[in-house]
C-alpha positions in Angstrom: 1.2 -8.8 -15.2 3.1 -5.5 -15.2 3.5 -3.5 -12.1 -0.1 -4.4 -10.1 0.3 -2.5 -6.5 -2.9 -5.0 -5.6 -0.5 -8.4 -6.2 0.4 -10.1 -3.3 -1.1 -10.7 0.3 -0.8 -8.6 3.8 1.8 -10.9 5.2 3.5 -8.1 5.3 1.7 -6.3 6.7 1.4 -8.2 9.7 4.9 -8.8 10.4 5.7 -6.7 13.5 2.4 -6.6 14.5 2.2 -7.7 18.1 -0.7 -6.3 19.5 -3.4 -8.1 17.4 -4.3 -11.4 18.4 -3.4 -14.4 16.6 -6.8 -15.5 15.5 -7.4 -11.8 13.7 -4.3 -12.1 12.1 -4.5 -15.6 11.2 -8.2 -14.8 9.3 -6.7 -11.9 7.8 -3.9 -13.5 6.0 -6.0 -16.7 5.3 -8.5 -14.3 3.7 -5.5 -12.0 1.9 -4.0 -15.5 0.4 -7.2 -16.6 -0.9 -8.0 -13.6 -2.2 -4.8 -13.3 -4.0 -4.6 -17.3 -5.5 -8.1 -16.8 -7.1 -7.5 -13.8 -8.3 -3.8 -14.3 -9.4 -3.4 -17.9 -10.0 -5.9 -19.0 -12.4 -4.9 -22.3 -13.2 -6.1 -23.6 -9.8 -10.1 -23.9 -9.2 -11.5 -24.9 -5.9 -9.1 -22.9 -3.5 -9.0 -23.7 0.2 -6.0 -21.9 2.9 -5.5 -22.9 6.0 -3.2 -20.7 8.3 -1.6 -22.0 11.9 0.4 -19.5 13.8 2.8 -20.8 16.4 4.8 -19.5 19.3 8.6 -20.5 18.4 11.4 -19.7 21.2 14.6 -19.4 19.6 18.0 -19.3 21.1 20.1 -15.9 19.9 23.6 -15.6 20.9 22.6 -11.5 21.6 19.6 -11.6 23.8 19.5 -15.6 24.9 15.7 -16.6 24.1 13.5 -15.0 21.6 10.2 -16.0 20.8 8.9 -15.8 17.5 5.4 -16.1 15.4 5.7 -18.8 13.2 3.1 -19.2 10.6 2.2 -22.6 8.5 0.6 -22.2 5.4 -1.3 -24.9 3.5 -2.8 -23.9 0.3 -5.1 -26.6 -1.7 -6.7 -26.9 -5.0 -7.6 -28.4 -8.5 -5.4 -27.8 -11.4 -8.1 -26.6 -13.8 -6.9 -28.3 -16.8 -6.2 -31.9 -15.4 -8.9 -31.6 -12.2 -5.6 -33.1 -10.3 -5.6 -32.1 -6.8 -2.7 -30.2 -5.5 -1.2 -29.0 -2.0 1.3 -26.3 -1.6 3.0 -26.5 2.5 5.1 -24.0 3.5 6.3 -22.3 7.6 8.1 -19.1 8.2 9.2 -17.2 11.2 7.5 -13.3 11.3 8.5 -10.2 13.0 10.8 -10.1 10.6 10.1 -12.6 7.9 12.5 -15.3 7.8 12.6 -19.0 6.8 13.0 -22.1 9.1 
């Protein structure tokens, strides 16, 4: 593949965005993921992406309570070679990005 400046999605661009509404961020990430999977993962057809954003409260030693956005991402589709349905699900915190 080499060095492709368009590879990836917009999750990182929204990582510290606290001003934009969750619905707008969710839609931007959803469309960006859909575009990236369709462009770079040619083994998967009929791609569908779902993104859910939740506010999660975490306890920290320094500041006590911290509220972060958690993204729940589900990508589904069909393997082109076998017509087998596949589903990928993951969740992670943003601002800064971290896994649960």
